N, C-alpha and C positions, 0 to 999 in steps of 0.2 A: 580361287577367289578369296580375297582378304577383307576382313572387317576390322576397321580401325575404331577404337573407342577412346574416349578422352576420360579415362578413369585415373584419378590421382589419389595417392594415399593420404594427402592432406585435405582437411575440410576446406570448403570455400571461404575466402576471406570475407569477414563481415565488416561492414563499414559502420562503426560506432561514432556517434557524434562526440565531441569533446565534453559536452554536458553529461552524456551517459557514462563516459569514461570517468569523469570526476565523481559521479554519484555512485558508481559501482562499489567502492569500499563502504560507503554509508549503508547501502542496501544490504550488503553482505553482513555488516555488523548488526543491523536490526533483525535480519533473518536468523542470526546465530544466538540471539537472546533466548535463554531458557527461563521459563517461569518456574521458580522454586519457592517463592515467598508469597504468602497470602496478601500481605499489604501491597506489594508491588503489583500483584494481579488486580487488586481493587483499584489502585491508582491508574493503571493502564486502561481499565474498563471505563473509568470516569473521564479520563482525559481524551481518549480517542472516541469520537462520535460513532454511533452505530450505523448511521446512514450518511450518505453524501449530503452536505448542506445544499439547500435549494438555490437555484440561480436567483439573482436579484436584478431589478431594474432601478437605477438611481434616477429619480425625477426631481426637477426643480421647476416650480410654477407650471406644472402640468406637462412639461417637456422632458423627454428622455435625454438625460445627459450621457449615460453610458450603461452598459449591460455587464454584469459580473457573471461569468459562466459558473456552472457547478464546481465547487472546490475540488472534487475528485478529478476533474478533467485537467486541472492545472497543477495538482500536487504530484510531483514526480516520485514521491515515496508512498503514495496512497496504498498500493498493493501490499507493501511491506508492513505498513501500519495496521491494515485490516487483518493481516496474518498474525501480527503480534496480539491484537485484541482477541482474535479467535483462540489463540493459544492460552491467553489469560482466562478467557471464559471456560475453556475446556479444563484448565487446571482447577478453577474454582468449583466446577460441577463434578468432575471425576475424582479429583484427589481430596478436595476439602469437603465435598458433599453439600455444598451450598446451593441455595436457590438463586439462579442467575436471571430470573425474569425482570428484576428491576433494571438490568442493563440492556434488555432487548428492546 
């Protein structure tokens, strides 16, 4: 009795969209940023919001014109930006010994 398996030494092909393919270098670049400067860490914490902005309904004369979803849902770099902000906060707290509660 023979048992046949379909085991390949190559990983299965992943189907990336063109959009993901184009954003991959930008994501890698953001992920590779090392926080080594206190001023840069402060700037990153100020510019990147701590929470996803709330969804909005745009109304005119009491009628809903359109709905804006939460920005984190439509930002393809959201995870990388949150990671950068977290690294900046960690740098300020651990290396610089600063209080980071104003940024939370």
